[in-house]
mmJSON file of the N, C-alpha and C atoms, coordinates in Angstrom:
{"data_MODEL":{"atom_site":{
"group_PDB":["ATOM","ATOM","ATOM","ATOM","ATOM","ATOM","ATOM","ATOM","ATOM","ATOM","ATOM","ATOM","ATOM","ATOM","ATOM","ATOM","ATOM","ATOM","ATOM","ATOM","ATOM","ATOM","ATOM","ATOM","ATOM","ATOM","ATOM","ATOM","ATOM","ATOM","ATOM","ATOM","ATOM","ATOM","ATOM","ATOM","ATOM","ATOM","ATOM","ATOM","ATOM","ATOM","ATOM","ATOM","ATOM","ATOM","ATOM","ATOM","ATOM","ATOM","ATOM","ATOM","ATOM","ATOM","ATOM","ATOM","ATOM","ATOM","ATOM","ATOM","ATOM","ATOM","ATOM","ATOM","ATOM","ATOM","ATOM","ATOM","ATOM","ATOM","ATOM","ATOM","ATOM","ATOM","ATOM","ATOM","ATOM","ATOM","ATOM","ATOM","ATOM","ATOM","ATOM","ATOM","ATOM","ATOM","ATOM","ATOM","ATOM","ATOM","ATOM","ATOM","ATOM","ATOM","ATOM","ATOM","ATOM","ATOM","ATOM","ATOM","ATOM","ATOM","ATOM","ATOM","ATOM","ATOM","ATOM","ATOM","ATOM","ATOM","ATOM","ATOM","ATOM","ATOM","ATOM","ATOM","ATOM","ATOM","ATOM","ATOM","ATOM","ATOM","ATOM","ATOM","ATOM","ATOM","ATOM","ATOM","ATOM","ATOM","ATOM","ATOM","ATOM","ATOM","ATOM","ATOM","ATOM","ATOM","ATOM","ATOM","ATOM","ATOM","ATOM","ATOM","ATOM","ATOM","ATOM","ATOM","ATOM","ATOM","ATOM","ATOM","ATOM","ATOM","ATOM","ATOM","ATOM","ATOM","ATOM","ATOM","ATOM","ATOM","ATOM","ATOM","ATOM","ATOM","ATOM","ATOM","ATOM","ATOM","ATOM","ATOM","ATOM","ATOM","ATOM","ATOM","ATOM","ATOM","ATOM","ATOM","ATOM","ATOM","ATOM","ATOM","ATOM","ATOM","ATOM","ATOM","ATOM","ATOM","ATOM","ATOM","ATOM","ATOM","ATOM","ATOM","ATOM","ATOM","ATOM","ATOM","ATOM","ATOM","ATOM","ATOM","ATOM","ATOM","ATOM","ATOM","ATOM","ATOM","ATOM","ATOM","ATOM","ATOM","ATOM","ATOM","ATOM","ATOM","ATOM","ATOM","ATOM","ATOM","ATOM","ATOM","ATOM","ATOM","ATOM","ATOM","ATOM","ATOM","ATOM","ATOM","ATOM","ATOM","ATOM","ATOM","ATOM","ATOM","ATOM","ATOM","ATOM","ATOM","ATOM"],
"id":[1,2,3,4,5,6,7,8,9,10,11,12,13,14,15,16,17,18,19,20,21,22,23,24,25,26,27,28,29,30,31,32,33,34,35,36,37,38,39,40,41,42,43,44,45,46,47,48,49,50,51,52,53,54,55,56,57,58,59,60,61,62,63,64,65,66,67,68,69,70,71,72,73,74,75,76,77,78,79,80,81,82,83,84,85,86,87,88,89,90,91,92,93,94,95,96,97,98,99,100,101,102,103,104,105,106,107,108,109,110,111,112,113,114,115,116,117,118,119,120,121,122,123,124,125,126,127,128,129,130,131,132,133,134,135,136,137,138,139,140,141,142,143,144,145,146,147,148,149,150,151,152,153,154,155,156,157,158,159,160,161,162,163,164,165,166,167,168,169,170,171,172,173,174,175,176,177,178,179,180,181,182,183,184,185,186,187,188,189,190,191,192,193,194,195,196,197,198,199,200,201,202,203,204,205,206,207,208,209,210,211,212,213,214,215,216,217,218,219,220,221,222,223,224,225,226,227,228,229,230,231,232,233,234,235,236,237,238,239,240,241,242,243],
"type_symbol":["N","C","C","N","C","C","N","C","C","N","C","C","N","C","C","N","C","C","N","C","C","N","C","C","N","C","C","N","C","C","N","C","C","N","C","C","N","C","C","N","C","C","N","C","C","N","C","C","N","C","C","N","C","C","N","C","C","N","C","C","N","C","C","N","C","C","N","C","C","N","C","C","N","C","C","N","C","C","N","C","C","N","C","C","N","C","C","N","C","C","N","C","C","N","C","C","N","C","C","N","C","C","N","C","C","N","C","C","N","C","C","N","C","C","N","C","C","N","C","C","N","C","C","N","C","C","N","C","C","N","C","C","N","C","C","N","C","C","N","C","C","N","C","C","N","C","C","N","C","C","N","C","C","N","C","C","N","C","C","N","C","C","N","C","C","N","C","C","N","C","C","N","C","C","N","C","C","N","C","C","N","C","C","N","C","C","N","C","C","N","C","C","N","C","C","N","C","C","N","C","C","N","C","C","N","C","C","N","C","C","N","C","C","N","C","C","N","C","C","N","C","C","N","C","C","N","C","C","N","C","C","N","C","C","N","C","C","N","C","C","N","C","C"],
"label_atom_id":["N","CA","C","N","CA","C","N","CA","C","N","CA","C","N","CA","C","N","CA","C","N","CA","C","N","CA","C","N","CA","C","N","CA","C","N","CA","C","N","CA","C","N","CA","C","N","CA","C","N","CA","C","N","CA","C","N","CA","C","N","CA","C","N","CA","C","N","CA","C","N","CA","C","N","CA","C","N","CA","C","N","CA","C","N","CA","C","N","CA","C","N","CA","C","N","CA","C","N","CA","C","N","CA","C","N","CA","C","N","CA","C","N","CA","C","N","CA","C","N","CA","C","N","CA","C","N","CA","C","N","CA","C","N","CA","C","N","CA","C","N","CA","C","N","CA","C","N","CA","C","N","CA","C","N","CA","C","N","CA","C","N","CA","C","N","CA","C","N","CA","C","N","CA","C","N","CA","C","N","CA","C","N","CA","C","N","CA","C","N","CA","C","N","CA","C","N","CA","C","N","CA","C","N","CA","C","N","CA","C","N","CA","C","N","CA","C","N","CA","C","N","CA","C","N","CA","C","N","CA","C","N","CA","C","N","CA","C","N","CA","C","N","CA","C","N","CA","C","N","CA","C","N","CA","C","N","CA","C","N","CA","C","N","CA","C","N","CA","C","N","CA","C","N","CA","C","N","CA","C","N","CA","C"],
"label_alt_id":[null,null,null,null,null,null,null,null,null,null,null,null,null,null,null,null,null,null,null,null,null,null,null,null,null,null,null,null,null,null,null,null,null,null,null,null,null,null,null,null,null,null,null,null,null,null,null,null,null,null,null,null,null,null,null,null,null,null,null,null,null,null,null,null,null,null,null,null,null,null,null,null,null,null,null,null,null,null,null,null,null,null,null,null,null,null,null,null,null,null,null,null,null,null,null,null,null,null,null,null,null,null,null,null,null,null,null,null,null,null,null,null,null,null,null,null,null,null,null,null,null,null,null,null,null,null,null,null,null,null,null,null,null,null,null,null,null,null,null,null,null,null,null,null,null,null,null,null,null,null,null,null,null,null,null,null,null,null,null,null,null,null,null,null,null,null,null,null,null,null,null,null,null,null,null,null,null,null,null,null,null,null,null,null,null,null,null,null,null,null,null,null,null,null,null,null,null,null,null,null,null,null,null,null,null,null,null,null,null,null,null,null,null,null,null,null,null,null,null,null,null,null,null,null,null,null,null,null,null,null,null,null,null,null,null,null,null,null,null,null,null,null,null],
"label_comp_id":["MET","MET","MET","ALA","ALA","ALA","ILE","ILE","ILE","ARG","ARG","ARG","LEU","LEU","LEU","ALA","ALA","ALA","SER","SER","SER","ILE","ILE","ILE","ILE","ILE","ILE","SER","SER","SER","SER","SER","SER","ASN","ASN","ASN","SER","SER","SER","LYS","LYS","LYS","LYS","LYS","LYS","VAL","VAL","VAL","PRO","PRO","PRO","LYS","LYS","LYS","GLY","GLY","GLY","TYR","TYR","TYR","LEU","LEU","LEU","ALA","ALA","ALA","VAL","VAL","VAL","TYR","TYR","TYR","VAL","VAL","VAL","GLY","GLY","GLY","GLU","GLU","GLU","ASN","ASN","ASN","GLN","GLN","GLN","LYS","LYS","LYS","ARG","ARG","ARG","PHE","PHE","PHE","VAL","VAL","VAL","ILE","ILE","ILE","PRO","PRO","PRO","VAL","VAL","VAL","SER","SER","SER","TYR","TYR","TYR","LEU","LEU","LEU","ASN","ASN","ASN","GLN","GLN","GLN","PRO","PRO","PRO","SER","SER","SER","PHE","PHE","PHE","GLN","GLN","GLN","ASP","ASP","ASP","LEU","LEU","LEU","LEU","LEU","LEU","ASP","ASP","ASP","LEU","LEU","LEU","SER","SER","SER","GLU","GLU","GLU","GLU","GLU","GLU","GLU","GLU","GLU","PHE","PHE","PHE","GLY","GLY","GLY","TYR","TYR","TYR","SER","SER","SER","HIS","HIS","HIS","PRO","PRO","PRO","THR","THR","THR","GLY","GLY","GLY","GLY","GLY","GLY","LEU","LEU","LEU","ARG","ARG","ARG","ILE","ILE","ILE","LEU","LEU","LEU","CYS","CYS","CYS","ASP","ASP","ASP","GLU","GLU","GLU","ASP","ASP","ASP","MET","MET","MET","PHE","PHE","PHE","LEU","LEU","LEU","ASN","ASN","ASN","ILE","ILE","ILE","THR","THR","THR","SER","SER","SER","LEU","LEU","LEU","LEU","LEU","LEU","HIS","HIS","HIS"],
"label_asym_id":["A","A","A","A","A","A","A","A","A","A","A","A","A","A","A","A","A","A","A","A","A","A","A","A","A","A","A","A","A","A","A","A","A","A","A","A","A","A","A","A","A","A","A","A","A","A","A","A","A","A","A","A","A","A","A","A","A","A","A","A","A","A","A","A","A","A","A","A","A","A","A","A","A","A","A","A","A","A","A","A","A","A","A","A","A","A","A","A","A","A","A","A","A","A","A","A","A","A","A","A","A","A","A","A","A","A","A","A","A","A","A","A","A","A","A","A","A","A","A","A","A","A","A","A","A","A","A","A","A","A","A","A","A","A","A","A","A","A","A","A","A","A","A","A","A","A","A","A","A","A","A","A","A","A","A","A","A","A","A","A","A","A","A","A","A","A","A","A","A","A","A","A","A","A","A","A","A","A","A","A","A","A","A","A","A","A","A","A","A","A","A","A","A","A","A","A","A","A","A","A","A","A","A","A","A","A","A","A","A","A","A","A","A","A","A","A","A","A","A","A","A","A","A","A","A","A","A","A","A","A","A","A","A","A","A","A","A","A","A","A","A","A","A"],
"label_entity_id":["1","1","1","1","1","1","1","1","1","1","1","1","1","1","1","1","1","1","1","1","1","1","1","1","1","1","1","1","1","1","1","1","1","1","1","1","1","1","1","1","1","1","1","1","1","1","1","1","1","1","1","1","1","1","1","1","1","1","1","1","1","1","1","1","1","1","1","1","1","1","1","1","1","1","1","1","1","1","1","1","1","1","1","1","1","1","1","1","1","1","1","1","1","1","1","1","1","1","1","1","1","1","1","1","1","1","1","1","1","1","1","1","1","1","1","1","1","1","1","1","1","1","1","1","1","1","1","1","1","1","1","1","1","1","1","1","1","1","1","1","1","1","1","1","1","1","1","1","1","1","1","1","1","1","1","1","1","1","1","1","1","1","1","1","1","1","1","1","1","1","1","1","1","1","1","1","1","1","1","1","1","1","1","1","1","1","1","1","1","1","1","1","1","1","1","1","1","1","1","1","1","1","1","1","1","1","1","1","1","1","1","1","1","1","1","1","1","1","1","1","1","1","1","1","1","1","1","1","1","1","1","1","1","1","1","1","1","1","1","1","1","1","1"],
"label_seq_id":[1,1,1,2,2,2,3,3,3,4,4,4,5,5,5,6,6,6,7,7,7,8,8,8,9,9,9,10,10,10,11,11,11,12,12,12,13,13,13,14,14,14,15,15,15,16,16,16,17,17,17,18,18,18,19,19,19,20,20,20,21,21,21,22,22,22,23,23,23,24,24,24,25,25,25,26,26,26,27,27,27,28,28,28,29,29,29,30,30,30,31,31,31,32,32,32,33,33,33,34,34,34,35,35,35,36,36,36,37,37,37,38,38,38,39,39,39,40,40,40,41,41,41,42,42,42,43,43,43,44,44,44,45,45,45,46,46,46,47,47,47,48,48,48,49,49,49,50,50,50,51,51,51,52,52,52,53,53,53,54,54,54,55,55,55,56,56,56,57,57,57,58,58,58,59,59,59,60,60,60,61,61,61,62,62,62,63,63,63,64,64,64,65,65,65,66,66,66,67,67,67,68,68,68,69,69,69,70,70,70,71,71,71,72,72,72,73,73,73,74,74,74,75,75,75,76,76,76,77,77,77,78,78,78,79,79,79,80,80,80,81,81,81],
"pdbx_PDB_ins_code":[null,null,null,null,null,null,null,null,null,null,null,null,null,null,null,null,null,null,null,null,null,null,null,null,null,null,null,null,null,null,null,null,null,null,null,null,null,null,null,null,null,null,null,null,null,null,null,null,null,null,null,null,null,null,null,null,null,null,null,null,null,null,null,null,null,null,null,null,null,null,null,null,null,null,null,null,null,null,null,null,null,null,null,null,null,null,null,null,null,null,null,null,null,null,null,null,null,null,null,null,null,null,null,null,null,null,null,null,null,null,null,null,null,null,null,null,null,null,null,null,null,null,null,null,null,null,null,null,null,null,null,null,null,null,null,null,null,null,null,null,null,null,null,null,null,null,null,null,null,null,null,null,null,null,null,null,null,null,null,null,null,null,null,null,null,null,null,null,null,null,null,null,null,null,null,null,null,null,null,null,null,null,null,null,null,null,null,null,null,null,null,null,null,null,null,null,null,null,null,null,null,null,null,null,null,null,null,null,null,null,null,null,null,null,null,null,null,null,null,null,null,null,null,null,null,null,null,null,null,null,null,null,null,null,null,null,null,null,null,null,null,null,null],
"Cartn_x":[88.374,88.18,89.38,89.113,90.191,90.499,91.755,92.201,93.245,93.028,93.984,95.252,96.37,97.635,98.089,97.633,98.01,97.362,96.256,95.543,95.992,96.282,96.658,97.739,98.72,99.86,100.092,100.095,100.519,102.031,102.657,104.085,104.84,106.002,106.928,108.071,108.166,109.221,109.012,110.086,109.997,109.753,110.048,109.868,108.397,107.926,106.555,106.64,106.024,106.081,105.414,105.836,105.25,103.753,102.943,101.494,100.806,101.552,101.006,101.381,100.71,101.093,100.912,101.652,101.568,100.562,99.74,98.804,98.964,98.627,98.722,97.32,96.921,95.529,95.397,94.359,93.988,94.812,94.455,95.105,96.602,96.978,98.391,99.125,98.425,98.989,99.705,98.997,99.552,99.702,100.833,101.158,100.636,99.915,99.448,99.906,100.161,100.509,99.345,98.75,97.548,97.755,96.979,97.066,96.561,97.186,96.726,95.325,94.908,93.556,92.471,92.78,91.791,91.387,92.251,91.958,90.753,90.408,89.26,87.958,88.016,86.829,86.041,84.723,83.914,84.021,84.021,84.104,85.463,86.521,87.836,87.921,87.294,87.269,86.548,85.526,84.847,85.813,86.65,87.661,88.642,89.026,89.953,89.322,88.029,87.342,87.303,87.002,86.992,88.376,89.382,90.755,91.186,90.779,91.121,90.486,89.236,88.563,89.303,89.808,90.476,91.916,92.67,94.108,94.551,93.723,94.132,95.111,95.857,96.806,98.235,98.468,99.814,100.041,100.974,101.276,102.759,103.093,104.511,105.285,104.6,105.296,105.529,104.919,105.097,104.143,103.348,102.421,100.986,100.149,98.726,98.075,97.412,96.746,95.274,94.745,93.336,92.648,91.576,90.853,89.774,90.138,89.199,90.001,89.298,90.056,90.484,91.446,92.026,90.998,90.085,89.072,88.168,87.746,86.902,87.66,88.919,89.746,89.867,90.128,90.267,88.95,87.836,86.53,86.273,86.533,86.296,87.217,88.507,89.441,89.245,88.691,88.452,87.353,86.527,85.452,85.897,87.065,87.55,88.297,88.257,88.954,89.986],
"Cartn_y":[169.847,171.204,172.02,173.105,173.951,175.052,175.204,176.241,177.075,178.373,179.247,179.304,178.898,178.874,180.257,181.283,182.635,183.037,182.383,182.742,181.948,180.663,179.826,178.866,178.679,177.851,176.849,175.57,174.558,174.554,174.773,175.039,174.438,173.884,173.45,174.435,175.381,176.387,177.303,177.719,178.617,180.062,180.412,181.779,182.032,183.195,183.611,184.911,184.954,186.178,187.355,188.555,189.759,189.777,190.098,190.146,188.824,187.825,186.498,186.119,185.099,184.555,183.052,182.388,180.933,180.559,179.557,178.999,177.483,176.877,175.424,174.885,173.946,173.517,172.026,171.7,170.306,169.584,168.328,167.482,167.334,167.249,167.086,168.41,169.518,170.862,171.116,170.83,171.097,172.607,173.015,174.437,174.968,176.09,176.807,178.248,178.875,180.291,180.992,181.949,182.619,184.128,184.826,186.295,186.88,187.932,188.576,189.152,189.406,189.943,188.988,187.7,186.739,187.074,187.732,188.045,188.964,189.696,190.601,189.938,188.72,188.033,187.402,187.64,187.102,185.582,184.833,183.373,182.94,183.651,183.327,183.765,184.876,185.327,184.309,183.645,182.589,181.456,181.079,180.048,180.504,181.757,182.293,182.301,182.643,182.642,181.24,180.238,178.854,178.436,178.828,178.476,179.163,180.414,181.139,180.469,180.007,179.318,178.032,177.314,176.035,176.201,177.064,177.157,178.407,179.426,180.7,181.398,182.314,183.071,182.595,181.611,181.079,179.924,180.097,179.083,178.737,177.625,177.283,177.098,176.745,176.566,177.898,178.971,180.288,180.57,179.603,179.793,179.858,180.353,180.443,179.11,178.498,177.214,177.453,176.768,176.874,175.566,175.671,174.509,174.099,173.278,172.649,171.647,170.761,169.83,170.529,169.936,170.559,170.783,169.827,169.978,171.18,171.34,172.484,173.792,173.825,175.012,175.349,174.346,174.584,175.038,174.485,174.927,176.382,176.763,178.145,179.101,178.788,179.707,179.786,178.738,178.79,179.8,180.145,181.116,182.551,182.724,184.073,184.672,185.981,186.669,187.6],
"Cartn_z":[57.783,58.195,57.719,57.066,56.556,57.565,57.861,58.783,58.074,58.077,57.42,58.246,57.644,58.353,58.757,58.057,58.44,59.757,60.12,61.338,62.544,62.364,63.488,63.034,63.871,63.512,64.624,64.277,65.234,65.17,66.312,66.253,67.42,67.124,68.16,68.301,67.374,67.416,68.619,69.245,70.404,69.985,68.746,68.282,67.964,68.381,68.107,67.319,66.123,65.324,66.04,65.718,66.278,65.955,66.958,66.762,67.045,67.504,67.811,69.235,69.772,71.057,71.045,71.9,72.002,73.076,72.776,73.746,73.732,74.858,75.001,75.22,74.365,74.298,74.572,75.328,75.526,76.565,76.746,77.741,77.489,76.212,75.852,75.719,75.959,75.875,74.548,73.463,72.142,71.968,71.444,71.299,69.97,70.053,68.875,68.99,67.861,67.811,67.127,67.842,67.351,67.306,66.479,66.464,67.777,68.264,69.49,69.324,68.099,67.856,68.34,68.462,68.978,70.404,71.151,72.546,72.692,71.652,71.682,71.262,70.79,70.289,71.447,71.515,72.619,72.782,71.706,71.832,72.394,72.041,72.583,74.042,74.377,75.765,76.66,76.118,76.874,77.209,76.24,76.496,77.578,77.527,78.528,79.921,79.985,81.281,81.882,81.058,81.538,82.02,81.279,81.637,82.927,83.097,84.313,85.53,85.389,86.487,86.867,85.866,86.1,86.573,85.902,86.135,86.873,86.939,87.513,86.582,87.139,86.316,86.457,87.293,87.472,86.505,85.594,84.592,84.685,85.339,85.54,84.234,83.153,81.879,81.18,81.706,81.115,79.979,79.567,78.463,78.933,78.079,78.353,78.027,79.009,78.799,78.531,77.514,77.139,77.499,78.259,78.735,77.731,76.776,75.856,75.04,74.339,73.506,72.222,71.553,70.36,69.258,69.061,68.013,68.271,69.52,69.868,69.649,70.069,69.873,68.388,67.574,66.133,65.516,65.978,65.469,65.808,67.048,67.465,66.723,66.657,66.016,64.502,63.901,62.454,62.108,63.089,62.87,63.108,63.703,64.025,62.846,62.771,61.668,62.216],
"occupancy":[1.0,1.0,1.0,1.0,1.0,1.0,1.0,1.0,1.0,1.0,1.0,1.0,1.0,1.0,1.0,1.0,1.0,1.0,1.0,1.0,1.0,1.0,1.0,1.0,1.0,1.0,1.0,1.0,1.0,1.0,1.0,1.0,1.0,1.0,1.0,1.0,1.0,1.0,1.0,1.0,1.0,1.0,1.0,1.0,1.0,1.0,1.0,1.0,1.0,1.0,1.0,1.0,1.0,1.0,1.0,1.0,1.0,1.0,1.0,1.0,1.0,1.0,1.0,1.0,1.0,1.0,1.0,1.0,1.0,1.0,1.0,1.0,1.0,1.0,1.0,1.0,1.0,1.0,1.0,1.0,1.0,1.0,1.0,1.0,1.0,1.0,1.0,1.0,1.0,1.0,1.0,1.0,1.0,1.0,1.0,1.0,1.0,1.0,1.0,1.0,1.0,1.0,1.0,1.0,1.0,1.0,1.0,1.0,1.0,1.0,1.0,1.0,1.0,1.0,1.0,1.0,1.0,1.0,1.0,1.0,1.0,1.0,1.0,1.0,1.0,1.0,1.0,1.0,1.0,1.0,1.0,1.0,1.0,1.0,1.0,1.0,1.0,1.0,1.0,1.0,1.0,1.0,1.0,1.0,1.0,1.0,1.0,1.0,1.0,1.0,1.0,1.0,1.0,1.0,1.0,1.0,1.0,1.0,1.0,1.0,1.0,1.0,1.0,1.0,1.0,1.0,1.0,1.0,1.0,1.0,1.0,1.0,1.0,1.0,1.0,1.0,1.0,1.0,1.0,1.0,1.0,1.0,1.0,1.0,1.0,1.0,1.0,1.0,1.0,1.0,1.0,1.0,1.0,1.0,1.0,1.0,1.0,1.0,1.0,1.0,1.0,1.0,1.0,1.0,1.0,1.0,1.0,1.0,1.0,1.0,1.0,1.0,1.0,1.0,1.0,1.0,1.0,1.0,1.0,1.0,1.0,1.0,1.0,1.0,1.0,1.0,1.0,1.0,1.0,1.0,1.0,1.0,1.0,1.0,1.0,1.0,1.0,1.0,1.0,1.0,1.0,1.0,1.0],
"B_iso_or_equiv":[0.0,0.0,0.0,0.0,0.0,0.0,0.0,0.0,0.0,0.0,0.0,0.0,0.0,0.0,0.0,0.0,0.0,0.0,0.0,0.0,0.0,0.0,0.0,0.0,0.0,0.0,0.0,0.0,0.0,0.0,0.0,0.0,0.0,0.0,0.0,0.0,0.0,0.0,0.0,0.0,0.0,0.0,0.0,0.0,0.0,0.0,0.0,0.0,0.0,0.0,0.0,0.0,0.0,0.0,0.0,0.0,0.0,0.0,0.0,0.0,0.0,0.0,0.0,0.0,0.0,0.0,0.0,0.0,0.0,0.0,0.0,0.0,0.0,0.0,0.0,0.0,0.0,0.0,0.0,0.0,0.0,0.0,0.0,0.0,0.0,0.0,0.0,0.0,0.0,0.0,0.0,0.0,0.0,0.0,0.0,0.0,0.0,0.0,0.0,0.0,0.0,0.0,0.0,0.0,0.0,0.0,0.0,0.0,0.0,0.0,0.0,0.0,0.0,0.0,0.0,0.0,0.0,0.0,0.0,0.0,0.0,0.0,0.0,0.0,0.0,0.0,0.0,0.0,0.0,0.0,0.0,0.0,0.0,0.0,0.0,0.0,0.0,0.0,0.0,0.0,0.0,0.0,0.0,0.0,0.0,0.0,0.0,0.0,0.0,0.0,0.0,0.0,0.0,0.0,0.0,0.0,0.0,0.0,0.0,0.0,0.0,0.0,0.0,0.0,0.0,0.0,0.0,0.0,0.0,0.0,0.0,0.0,0.0,0.0,0.0,0.0,0.0,0.0,0.0,0.0,0.0,0.0,0.0,0.0,0.0,0.0,0.0,0.0,0.0,0.0,0.0,0.0,0.0,0.0,0.0,0.0,0.0,0.0,0.0,0.0,0.0,0.0,0.0,0.0,0.0,0.0,0.0,0.0,0.0,0.0,0.0,0.0,0.0,0.0,0.0,0.0,0.0,0.0,0.0,0.0,0.0,0.0,0.0,0.0,0.0,0.0,0.0,0.0,0.0,0.0,0.0,0.0,0.0,0.0,0.0,0.0,0.0,0.0,0.0,0.0,0.0,0.0,0.0],
"pdbx_formal_charge":[null,null,null,null,null,null,null,null,null,null,null,null,null,null,null,null,null,null,null,null,null,null,null,null,null,null,null,null,null,null,null,null,null,null,null,null,null,null,null,null,null,null,null,null,null,null,null,null,null,null,null,null,null,null,null,null,null,null,null,null,null,null,null,null,null,null,null,null,null,null,null,null,null,null,null,null,null,null,null,null,null,null,null,null,null,null,null,null,null,null,null,null,null,null,null,null,null,null,null,null,null,null,null,null,null,null,null,null,null,null,null,null,null,null,null,null,null,null,null,null,null,null,null,null,null,null,null,null,null,null,null,null,null,null,null,null,null,null,null,null,null,null,null,null,null,null,null,null,null,null,null,null,null,null,null,null,null,null,null,null,null,null,null,null,null,null,null,null,null,null,null,null,null,null,null,null,null,null,null,null,null,null,null,null,null,null,null,null,null,null,null,null,null,null,null,null,null,null,null,null,null,null,null,null,null,null,null,null,null,null,null,null,null,null,null,null,null,null,null,null,null,null,null,null,null,null,null,null,null,null,null,null,null,null,null,null,null,null,null,null,null,null,null],
"auth_seq_id":[1,1,1,2,2,2,3,3,3,4,4,4,5,5,5,6,6,6,7,7,7,8,8,8,9,9,9,10,10,10,11,11,11,12,12,12,13,13,13,14,14,14,15,15,15,16,16,16,17,17,17,18,18,18,19,19,19,20,20,20,21,21,21,22,22,22,23,23,23,24,24,24,25,25,25,26,26,26,27,27,27,28,28,28,29,29,29,30,30,30,31,31,31,32,32,32,33,33,33,34,34,34,35,35,35,36,36,36,37,37,37,38,38,38,39,39,39,40,40,40,41,41,41,42,42,42,43,43,43,44,44,44,45,45,45,46,46,46,47,47,47,48,48,48,49,49,49,50,50,50,51,51,51,52,52,52,53,53,53,54,54,54,55,55,55,56,56,56,57,57,57,58,58,58,59,59,59,60,60,60,61,61,61,62,62,62,63,63,63,64,64,64,65,65,65,66,66,66,67,67,67,68,68,68,69,69,69,70,70,70,71,71,71,72,72,72,73,73,73,74,74,74,75,75,75,76,76,76,77,77,77,78,78,78,79,79,79,80,80,80,81,81,81],
"auth_comp_id":["MET","MET","MET","ALA","ALA","ALA","ILE","ILE","ILE","ARG","ARG","ARG","LEU","LEU","LEU","ALA","ALA","ALA","SER","SER","SER","ILE","ILE","ILE","ILE","ILE","ILE","SER","SER","SER","SER","SER","SER","ASN","ASN","ASN","SER","SER","SER","LYS","LYS","LYS","LYS","LYS","LYS","VAL","VAL","VAL","PRO","PRO","PRO","LYS","LYS","LYS","GLY","GLY","GLY","TYR","TYR","TYR","LEU","LEU","LEU","ALA","ALA","ALA","VAL","VAL","VAL","TYR","TYR","TYR","VAL","VAL","VAL","GLY","GLY","GLY","GLU","GLU","GLU","ASN","ASN","ASN","GLN","GLN","GLN","LYS","LYS","LYS","ARG","ARG","ARG","PHE","PHE","PHE","VAL","VAL","VAL","ILE","ILE","ILE","PRO","PRO","PRO","VAL","VAL","VAL","SER","SER","SER","TYR","TYR","TYR","LEU","LEU","LEU","ASN","ASN","ASN","GLN","GLN","GLN","PRO","PRO","PRO","SER","SER","SER","PHE","PHE","PHE","GLN","GLN","GLN","ASP","ASP","ASP","LEU","LEU","LEU","LEU","LEU","LEU","ASP","ASP","ASP","LEU","LEU","LEU","SER","SER","SER","GLU","GLU","GLU","GLU","GLU","GLU","GLU","GLU","GLU","PHE","PHE","PHE","GLY","GLY","GLY","TYR","TYR","TYR","SER","SER","SER","HIS","HIS","HIS","PRO","PRO","PRO","THR","THR","THR","GLY","GLY","GLY","GLY","GLY","GLY","LEU","LEU","LEU","ARG","ARG","ARG","ILE","ILE","ILE","LEU","LEU","LEU","CYS","CYS","CYS","ASP","ASP","ASP","GLU","GLU","GLU","ASP","ASP","ASP","MET","MET","MET","PHE","PHE","PHE","LEU","LEU","LEU","ASN","ASN","ASN","ILE","ILE","ILE","THR","THR","THR","SER","SER","SER","LEU","LEU","LEU","LEU","LEU","LEU","HIS","HIS","HIS"],
"auth_asym_id":["A","A","A","A","A","A","A","A","A","A","A","A","A","A","A","A","A","A","A","A","A","A","A","A","A","A","A","A","A","A","A","A","A","A","A","A","A","A","A","A","A","A","A","A","A","A","A","A","A","A","A","A","A","A","A","A","A","A","A","A","A","A","A","A","A","A","A","A","A","A","A","A","A","A","A","A","A","A","A","A","A","A","A","A","A","A","A","A","A","A","A","A","A","A","A","A","A","A","A","A","A","A","A","A","A","A","A","A","A","A","A","A","A","A","A","A","A","A","A","A","A","A","A","A","A","A","A","A","A","A","A","A","A","A","A","A","A","A","A","A","A","A","A","A","A","A","A","A","A","A","A","A","A","A","A","A","A","A","A","A","A","A","A","A","A","A","A","A","A","A","A","A","A","A","A","A","A","A","A","A","A","A","A","A","A","A","A","A","A","A","A","A","A","A","A","A","A","A","A","A","A","A","A","A","A","A","A","A","A","A","A","A","A","A","A","A","A","A","A","A","A","A","A","A","A","A","A","A","A","A","A","A","A","A","A","A","A","A","A","A","A","A","A"],
"auth_atom_id":["N","CA","C","N","CA","C","N","CA","C","N","CA","C","N","CA","C","N","CA","C","N","CA","C","N","CA","C","N","CA","C","N","CA","C","N","CA","C","N","CA","C","N","CA","C","N","CA","C","N","CA","C","N","CA","C","N","CA","C","N","CA","C","N","CA","C","N","CA","C","N","CA","C","N","CA","C","N","CA","C","N","CA","C","N","CA","C","N","CA","C","N","CA","C","N","CA","C","N","CA","C","N","CA","C","N","CA","C","N","CA","C","N","CA","C","N","CA","C","N","CA","C","N","CA","C","N","CA","C","N","CA","C","N","CA","C","N","CA","C","N","CA","C","N","CA","C","N","CA","C","N","CA","C","N","CA","C","N","CA","C","N","CA","C","N","CA","C","N","CA","C","N","CA","C","N","CA","C","N","CA","C","N","CA","C","N","CA","C","N","CA","C","N","CA","C","N","CA","C","N","CA","C","N","CA","C","N","CA","C","N","CA","C","N","CA","C","N","CA","C","N","CA","C","N","CA","C","N","CA","C","N","CA","C","N","CA","C","N","CA","C","N","CA","C","N","CA","C","N","CA","C","N","CA","C","N","CA","C","N","CA","C","N","CA","C","N","CA","C","N","CA","C","N","CA","C","N","CA","C","N","CA","C"],
"pdbx_PDB_model_num":[1,1,1,1,1,1,1,1,1,1,1,1,1,1,1,1,1,1,1,1,1,1,1,1,1,1,1,1,1,1,1,1,1,1,1,1,1,1,1,1,1,1,1,1,1,1,1,1,1,1,1,1,1,1,1,1,1,1,1,1,1,1,1,1,1,1,1,1,1,1,1,1,1,1,1,1,1,1,1,1,1,1,1,1,1,1,1,1,1,1,1,1,1,1,1,1,1,1,1,1,1,1,1,1,1,1,1,1,1,1,1,1,1,1,1,1,1,1,1,1,1,1,1,1,1,1,1,1,1,1,1,1,1,1,1,1,1,1,1,1,1,1,1,1,1,1,1,1,1,1,1,1,1,1,1,1,1,1,1,1,1,1,1,1,1,1,1,1,1,1,1,1,1,1,1,1,1,1,1,1,1,1,1,1,1,1,1,1,1,1,1,1,1,1,1,1,1,1,1,1,1,1,1,1,1,1,1,1,1,1,1,1,1,1,1,1,1,1,1,1,1,1,1,1,1,1,1,1,1,1,1,1,1,1,1,1,1,1,1,1,1,1,1]
}}}
């Protein structure tokens, strides 16, 4: 599966470029840096709704947690522009 690195970045770096945000995905909470424009996409909003139901808005790690496995997350984000 090809993923455009300009759109999504798997990252361990603490720095997040302007216009992006860090999210933590899956059981292992792998960190990805995504464009903030994804927040407006209906399919991404569905992921956020599921995560809100599971985790609420309190995130002790300070990051946004996404409730799905990494493969599903990568499939969904690969379709976003």
